[in-house]
N, C-alpha and C positions, 0 to 999 in steps of 0.2 A: 504493499499500499504506499510506503514512503517513497519507493522508486517512482511509482505512478504519479504521485503528487509532484515530485521533483521535475519529472519530464513535462507534466502539464504546465507548471510554473515556468519552465524554460520556453516552451512553445508559445505561451501566452505573452511573455515578455518580448519574444522575438516578433510576434505579430504586432505588438505595439509599436516596436521600433520601426518595423516595416511601414506601418501606417504613417508614423511621423516623418519617415524618410520620404515617402511618396508625396506627402503634402508639401514638404520643404523643397524638394527639388523641381518643382514645377516651373519656377521662373529662372532657372539657371540657363545662361546662354552658352557657356563653353562646353561643347559636346565632343566626345571622342568615341572611337569604336575599339573594341578589343579583338586583337587577332587570335582566333582560335586555330585549332590544328588544320582544318580543311576550309574554313570559311571566316568571315568577319561578322561581329555582332552589329546590330543597328547602332546608331549614334545615340549615346546616353550621356547625361552630365557626368562630370568627373566624380562629384559628391555621391551620386547615386551608385556608381561602380564600386566606390570605397565602402559605402554604407552596406551595400549587399554582401561584401566580402566579410564585414564585421558581423553582420546578422548570421551568416553561415558559420562563423566561428563561435558564436554564442550558442547556436543549436548544437554544433558538434561538441563543444566543451561541456555543455549541460548534459547531453545524452551520455557522454563518456563518464562523467562524475556520477550520473545516476546508475550506470551499470557498475561502477566500482563500490558503491555503497553497500555495506554488508547488511543483510537482513536478519540481524541478531535480534532477539527479543529481550 
């Protein structure tokens, strides 16, 4: 139960960060694309690209720590 609550808390925080990021990056004018292996991404603001990478880090870090938590009673 503790692991589930921790993962739920992590994903809810990441969703709130994504909402704030989307609202904040609407009026940014400096846009760049990311070179992927076989293609390029659409032009996104630099802050959005950095913000999405931070949100992915929050999700992966929270999920990893939730898996490490021991379920001792």
